[in-house]
C-alpha positions in Angstrom: 90.5 90.8 61.0 93.7 91.9 62.7 94.1 91.6 66.5 94.9 94.9 68.0 98.1 94.9 70.1 99.4 98.2 71.4 102.5 98.6 73.7 103.6 101.9 75.0 107.2 102.2 74.0 110.0 104.7 74.6 112.7 104.8 71.9 116.3 106.1 72.3 117.9 107.1 69.1 121.5 108.3 68.4 121.4 110.2 65.2 123.9 109.2 62.5 125.2 106.3 64.6 127.3 104.6 61.8 129.4 107.8 61.4 129.4 108.5 65.1 130.8 105.0 65.7 133.4 105.4 62.9 134.6 108.8 64.2 134.9 107.4 67.7 137.0 104.5 66.6 139.1 106.9 64.4 139.6 109.4 67.3 138.0 112.2 65.3 136.3 115.2 67.1 132.6 116.0 66.6 133.5 119.1 64.6 135.2 117.1 61.9 133.1 116.7 58.7 133.0 112.9 58.1 130.9 110.3 56.3 130.7 106.5 56.1 131.0 105.1 52.5 129.4 101.8 51.6 129.6 100.7 48.0 129.2 103.8 45.8 127.1 105.9 48.2 127.4 107.5 51.7 125.2 105.7 54.2 125.8 108.2 57.1 126.9 111.8 57.3 128.0 113.8 60.4 126.4 117.1 61.3 129.4 119.1 60.3 129.4 117.4 56.9 125.7 118.1 56.4 126.3 121.8 57.2 128.9 121.8 54.4 126.4 120.4 51.9 127.2 116.7 52.0 124.1 114.5 51.8 123.4 110.9 52.5 123.4 108.8 49.3 125.9 111.0 47.5 128.9 109.5 45.8 132.4 110.1 47.1 133.2 112.5 44.2 130.1 114.6 44.8 130.6 114.7 48.5 134.3 115.7 48.3 133.3 118.4 45.7 130.9 119.9 48.2 133.4 119.5 51.1 137.0 118.9 50.1 138.1 118.3 53.7 135.5 115.6 54.2 136.9 112.4 55.9 135.7 109.2 54.3 135.4 106.3 56.8 134.7 102.6 56.0 131.4 100.8 56.7 131.7 98.2 59.4 128.5 96.7 60.9 130.5 94.8 63.6 132.1 98.1 64.8 128.7 99.7 64.9 127.2 96.9 67.1 130.3 96.7 69.3 130.5 100.4 70.2 126.8 100.7 70.7 127.2 98.5 73.8 128.5 101.6 75.7 125.3 103.5 74.9 123.2 100.5 76.1 125.2 100.3 79.3 124.7 104.0 79.8 120.9 103.8 79.3 120.8 101.0 81.9 121.9 103.5 84.4 118.4 105.0 84.1 116.2 101.9 83.3 116.5 98.3 84.2 116.5 96.8 80.7 116.6 97.8 77.0 116.1 96.1 73.7 118.8 96.9 71.1 116.8 96.8 67.9 119.7 97.8 65.7 122.9 99.8 66.3 121.8 103.4 67.0 118.3 102.5 68.2 117.0 100.9 71.4 113.5 100.4 72.8 112.3 100.5 76.4 108.8 99.5 77.6 107.6 102.9 78.7 104.9 102.2 81.2 106.9 100.7 84.0 110.0 103.0 83.5 107.7 106.1 83.4 106.0 105.1 86.6 109.4 104.7 88.3 110.7 108.1 87.2 107.3 109.8 87.7 106.5 110.7 84.1 107.6 110.1 80.5 109.1 113.6 80.4 111.3 112.7 83.4 112.2 109.3 81.9 113.3 110.9 78.6 115.4 113.5 80.5 117.0 110.7 82.6 117.9 108.7 79.5 119.4 111.7 77.7 121.4 112.7 80.7 122.7 109.1 81.4 123.9 108.7 77.8 125.6 112.1 77.8 127.3 111.5 81.1 128.4 107.9 80.7 128.8 107.5 76.9 129.6 111.2 76.0 127.0 111.2 73.2 123.9 113.1 72.3 120.7 111.2 71.8 117.0 111.8 71.3 114.1 110.0 73.1 110.5 109.7 72.0 107.5 107.7 73.3 104.2 106.5 71.6 101.8 103.6 71.3 103.3 101.2 68.8 106.7 100.6 67.3 106.6 102.8 64.2 105.1 105.8 66.0 107.7 105.5 68.8 110.6 105.4 66.3 109.3 108.5 64.4 108.6 110.3 67.7 112.2 109.6 68.8 113.6 111.1 65.6 111.5 114.2 66.4 112.2 114.1 70.1 108.4 114.1 70.8 106.1 112.3 73.3 102.9 111.3 71.6 99.8 111.2 73.9 98.3 107.8 74.5 95.7 106.7 72.0 96.7 109.2 69.3 99.4 107.2 67.4 97.2 106.5 64.4 96.5 110.2 63.9 100.2 111.0 64.6 101.3 108.6 61.8 98.6 109.5 59.3 100.5 112.3 57.5 103.8 110.5 57.4 104.9 109.1 54.0 104.7 105.3 53.4 108.5 105.3 53.0 108.6 105.7 56.8 107.7 102.0 57.1 111.4 101.2 56.6 112.2 102.9 59.9 110.5 100.0 61.7 112.5 97.3 59.9 115.5 96.3 62.0 117.6 94.3 59.5 118.8 95.0 56.0 116.6 92.3 54.3 113.6 93.5 56.2 114.3 97.1 55.3 114.5 96.1 51.6 111.1 94.4 51.8 109.6 97.5 53.4 111.2 99.8 50.8 109.8 97.6 47.9 106.4 97.7 49.4 106.5 101.4 49.8 107.5 101.8 46.2 104.5 99.7 45.1 102.1 101.6 47.4 103.3 104.9 46.0 102.7 103.9 42.4 99.2 102.8 43.4 98.5 106.3 44.8 98.8 105.3 48.5 101.4 107.9 49.6 100.8 108.3 53.4 100.4 106.0 56.3 96.9 107.3 56.8 96.0 106.2 53.3 97.4 102.7 54.1 95.6 102.4 57.4 92.3 103.4 55.8 92.4 100.4 53.5 90.3 97.3 54.5 92.4 94.8 56.3 91.2 91.8 54.2 92.0 93.6 50.9 95.6 94.4 52.1 96.1 90.8 53.1 94.8 89.5 49.8 96.9 91.9 47.7 100.2 92.2 49.6 100.3 89.1 51.9 102.2 89.0 55.2 104.3 92.1 54.5 101.2 94.1 53.8 99.6 92.9 57.1 102.8 94.0 58.9 102.7 97.4 57.2 99.0 97.9 57.8 99.3 97.1 61.5 102.2 99.5 62.0 100.4 102.3 60.0 97.4 101.8 62.3 99.6 102.4 65.4 99.6 98.7 66.4 102.5 96.3 67.2 103.7 92.8 66.4 105.4 91.8 69.7 106.6 93.4 72.9 110.3 94.2 73.1 112.7 91.5 74.2 114.8 93.1 77.0 118.6 93.0 76.9 120.3 91.4 79.8 123.1 93.4 81.3 125.1 90.3 82.3 128.7 89.5 81.4 129.3 87.4 78.3 128.9 83.7 78.9 132.1 82.0 77.7 134.1 78.9 78.2 137.8 78.2 77.3 139.8 75.1 76.9 143.7 75.3 76.9 145.4 72.3 75.3 148.0 70.6 77.4 150.1 70.1 74.3 149.5 72.0 71.0 146.9 70.2 69.0 148.1 69.3 65.5 146.2 66.1 64.8 142.5 66.0 64.0 142.0 63.0 66.3 142.7 65.2 69.3 139.7 67.4 68.6 136.7 65.1 68.9 136.8 64.9 72.7 137.7 68.6 73.1 134.8 69.7 70.9 132.3 67.6 72.9 133.6 68.9 76.3 133.6 72.5 75.2 130.1 72.4 73.8 128.7 70.6 76.9 130.4 73.2 79.2 128.8 76.1 77.3 125.4 74.4 77.3 125.6 73.9 81.1 126.7 77.5 81.6 123.7 78.8 79.6 121.2 76.6 81.4 122.7 77.6 84.8 122.1 81.3 83.8 118.6 80.5 82.5 119.3 81.8 79.0 119.8 80.6 75.5 121.8 82.2 72.7 121.3 82.8 69.0 124.9 82.6 68.0 128.2 81.2 69.2 131.6 82.7 68.4 134.3 80.0 68.1 137.8 81.4 68.8 141.2 79.7 68.8 144.8 80.7 69.2 147.6 79.0 67.3 151.1 78.2 68.5 152.3 81.2 66.4 150.0 83.6 68.2 147.5 83.9 65.5 143.9 84.6 66.6 141.2 82.7 64.6 137.4 83.1 64.9 134.2 82.1 63.3 130.5 82.7 64.2 127.8 79.9 63.9 124.1 80.3 64.3 122.4 78.1 66.9 118.7 78.0 65.9 118.0 74.9 68.0 115.6 76.4 70.5 115.5 74.8 74.0 115.2 71.1 73.0 116.8 68.9 75.6 120.4 68.2 74.7 120.0 69.8 71.2 122.5 72.6 71.8 125.4 70.5 73.0 124.9 68.0 70.1 124.5 70.9 67.6 127.7 72.7 68.7 129.8 69.6 69.1 129.8 69.0 65.4 130.3 72.6 64.5 133.2 73.1 66.9 134.9 69.9 65.6 134.4 71.0 62.0 135.8 74.4 62.7 138.9 73.1 64.5 139.5 70.5 61.7 139.2 73.3 59.1 141.7 75.5 61.0 144.2 72.6 61.4 143.9 71.7 57.7 144.0 75.3 56.5 140.6 75.0 54.7 138.4 77.0 57.0 138.3 80.3 55.2 135.1 82.3 54.7 132.8 80.8 52.1 135.0 77.8 51.5 138.1 79.9 50.6 141.6 78.8 51.6 142.0 79.5 55.3 145.1 80.3 57.3 148.3 78.2 57.0 147.9 75.2 59.3 149.4 75.7 62.7 149.0 73.8 66.0 146.2 75.1 68.2 147.0 76.0 71.9 143.5 77.2 73.1 139.8 77.1 72.2 137.1 79.5 73.3 133.3 79.6 72.9 131.4 82.8 73.5 127.6 82.9 73.6 126.1 85.9 71.6 122.5 87.2 71.2 121.7 86.0 74.7 118.0 86.1 75.8 116.0 84.6 78.7 114.6 81.1 78.1 111.3 81.3 76.3 112.0 84.8 74.9 112.9 83.9 71.3 112.5 86.8 68.9 109.8 86.2 66.4 110.4 86.5 62.7 109.4 89.7 60.9 106.4 88.3 59.1 105.3 85.8 61.8 106.3 83.6 64.7 108.4 80.5 65.0 106.5 77.6 63.5 106.7 73.8 64.2 107.5 73.2 60.5 110.6 75.5 60.9 111.8 73.5 63.9 111.3 70.2 62.1 113.2 71.5 59.1 116.1 72.6 61.3 116.2 69.2 63.0 116.3 67.5 59.6 119.1 69.7 58.4 121.1 69.2 61.5 120.7 65.4 61.1 121.8 65.5 57.5 124.7 67.7 58.2 125.8 65.5 61.1 125.8 62.5 58.8 127.4 64.1 55.8 129.8 66.6 57.4 130.4 70.3 57.1 129.9 70.6 53.4 127.0 68.2 53.3 124.4 71.0 53.6 125.0 74.3 52.0 123.0 77.5 52.3 122.8 79.9 49.4 123.0 83.7 49.9 123.4 86.6 47.5 126.7 88.3 46.9 128.1 90.8 44.4 128.8 89.7 40.9 127.8 90.0 37.3 126.6 86.5 36.2 123.9 84.5 38.1 126.5 81.9 39.1 128.9 84.6 40.5 126.1 86.1 42.6 125.4 82.9 44.5 127.4 82.5 47.7 127.5 79.0 49.1 128.5 78.4 52.7 127.9 75.5 55.2 124.4 75.7 56.7 124.5 77.6 60.0 127.9 79.3 59.4 127.8 83.1 59.2 130.5 83.5 56.5 130.6 87.0 55.0 130.2 87.0 51.2 133.4 87.4 49.2 132.0 90.2 47.1 129.8 93.0 48.5 126.4 93.4 46.9 126.5 97.2 47.2 129.6 97.6 45.0 129.1 98.6 41.4 128.9 95.7 39.0 128.8 97.2 35.5 127.4 94.7 33.0 125.5 92.7 35.6 122.7 90.5 34.3 119.5 92.6 34.7 116.7 91.6 37.0 114.6 89.5 37.3 117.2 86.9 38.1 116.9 83.4 36.5 115.3 80.7 38.5 117.7 77.8 37.7 121.4 78.0 37.4 123.2 74.7 36.6 126.3 73.9 38.7 128.3 73.9 35.5 127.4 75.8 32.3 126.2 73.5 29.6 127.2 73.6 25.9 124.8 75.1 23.4 124.5 75.8 19.7 123.0 79.0 18.4 122.1 78.7 14.7 120.8 81.2 12.1 118.0 80.5 9.6 120.3 78.6 7.3 121.7 76.4 10.1 125.0 78.1 10.3 126.5 78.9 13.7 125.9 82.4 15.0 129.0 84.2 16.3 129.7 87.6 18.0 132.6 89.7 17.0 134.8 91.6 19.5 132.8 94.7 18.5 129.6 93.0 19.5 128.4 92.5 16.0 126.2 89.5 15.7 126.7 87.5 12.6 123.0 86.8 12.0 119.8 86.8 14.0 119.5 83.7 16.1 116.8 81.4 14.8 117.5 78.0 16.4 119.1 76.9 19.6 120.3 73.4 20.4 121.1 72.5 24.0 123.1 69.6 25.5 120.7 66.6 26.0 120.1 64.9 29.2 118.0 62.1 30.6 117.4 59.4 28.0 119.8 61.1 25.6 122.6 60.5 28.2 121.9 56.8 28.1 122.2 56.9 24.4 125.5 58.6 24.7 126.7 55.9 27.0 125.8 53.4 24.3 127.7 55.4 21.7 124.6 56.1 19.8 123.4 59.5 18.7 119.7 59.8 19.8 118.4 61.7 16.7 120.6 60.5 13.9 121.0 56.8 14.8 124.7 57.0 14.2 126.7 54.2 15.8 130.2 54.8 16.9 132.2 56.7 19.4 130.6 60.1 20.3 133.0 62.8 21.2 131.6 65.9 23.0 128.1 66.7 23.9 124.9 65.0 22.5 122.6 67.7 21.2 118.8 67.9 21.9 116.4 68.7 19.1 116.7 72.3 17.8 114.2 74.7 19.3 112.9 77.8 17.4 113.8 81.2 18.8 110.7 83.3 19.5 112.5 86.4 20.7 115.9 87.5 21.9 117.7 90.4 23.5 121.3 91.4 23.6 124.1 90.9 23.2 125.8 92.8 26.0 129.5 92.4 27.0 131.1 91.5 30.4 134.8 91.9 30.6 136.4 90.8 33.9 140.0 90.8 35.2 141.4 92.1 31.9 144.7 92.7 33.7 145.3 89.1 34.8 146.0 85.7 33.1 142.5 84.5 33.9 140.8 87.3 32.1 137.4 86.6 30.6 135.3 88.3 28.0 131.8 87.1 27.4 128.7 88.3 25.6 125.3 87.4 27.0 122.1 86.8 25.1 118.6 86.3 26.5 116.5 84.0 24.3 112.9 82.9 24.5 112.6 79.4 23.0 109.4 77.4 22.0 109.3 73.6 22.0 107.2 71.3 20.0 104.2 71.6 22.4 104.1 75.4 22.2 105.6 75.9 25.7 108.0 78.9 25.9 111.2 78.7 27.9 113.5 81.7 28.5 117.3 81.0 28.8 120.4 83.0 29.3 123.3 82.1 26.9 126.9 83.3 27.0 129.3 83.5 24.1 133.0 83.3 24.6 136.1 81.7 23.1 134.0 80.9 20.0 131.5 78.7 21.9 128.0 79.2 23.4 127.0 78.0 26.9 123.7 77.8 28.7 124.2 79.9 31.8 120.7 79.8 33.4 117.0 79.2 32.8 114.2 81.6 33.6 110.7 80.6 35.0 
């Protein structure tokens, strides 16, 4: 049974914020038709562009066909967050604190602010006036019980009477759940859930709220509980207020330009301890630290690290000492590029700065979307910190998704705790990408394979994608005991004694079914061009257990790329 939690919220919403921020940075007037392009589609469209027939989600070609004078602007989440600070500062002229949930949307606890201004109507008017006068922007304000109702009310500029949020939400489509998700991953989860609900015939929030809570929990798990509570006009947690303080930062200027790694250990420890002391003196903690440095040549360097260490005594200083040292070493050696890429050319460093970001009062940690911070999470973080401290920067790697065609290309490895942007954007088109669902296991290096027809002859694929014969047997490179046999120069199946050159093959496995081939041709214009043909194959072993694998054919050879569950 769910616990009812209802908080009266006021929500301030700036329509089309990504395009508003992009136009502000570009110096464009409000009457200019403009849109923000991310990947193949438009993610935000200005009012003037909408009036000309441009719609969100359209491709560049369709948009420019509808409005030839349309200005296409790039997508930049950092810009959106940075410029929204002016709106938050303007709102704080009318209220004492706000929570920035995402760029373009902020939340204010309505009860106290409404009592101060006399009524919610007066509060809304004060917020709209403050943003117009101090930020020069138009915004809309709504209020309701519960997060989702308040967000929808702000988009309609309505004040929902207390106790009526469930009825107010009932006719809204289940796709509205995505409005309450404040991050991209959370929004994707909400959109997937809405798609499933729609296919099941649950098309409105009223339909979802009417379902028995235990059934929703059993069928959809934590994400279903989250959606059910929001559709019922409830909440997950009260807003965490933004502090209107100056950034907390420390800076260290080297007496002599630092060009040796030995000089950095003491500096990293002092800088981390100084920032820790400044945070404790202010009674706050931070979720991220931006490390900046300036080289002797005037080059500005920066990197952001997460600091999910809570308020454990001394944990922050120890945590950041290693990360500052690793980052400085990387910059001096020229190996600190994003995602392990080659960094800037080595140059002596003349200054170091640490800036605390995502600052919140002590004890006000933001809970995760599907639940709170658990003791197991904290223990896991401490274990990872310890291992990374022992093994160094590359000792613990985190995997994130990036753009690409093969499963190996779509994996982005970065040191744990480092916020390194992926080298390839997910939203970009990737023709020929391996279809979902993705495979569960991707070996670090593709393993050799043999694909044979019914007569035992190798199966090949021509440049026109003509397969020489239906695949009947597949032999993979052996491991485990077979590797020991290879070390003894003995073939495990044939008993041949002598020097073995190349892979040792496992027993042949019959092919139960297969799909493909489909081609992937990359970098055809360069020397490292590759042309592969992929084949999905279901194999059955001697015990009748089926295994699905992804095979790739190129250069006259087959390779095992991945294994499915």
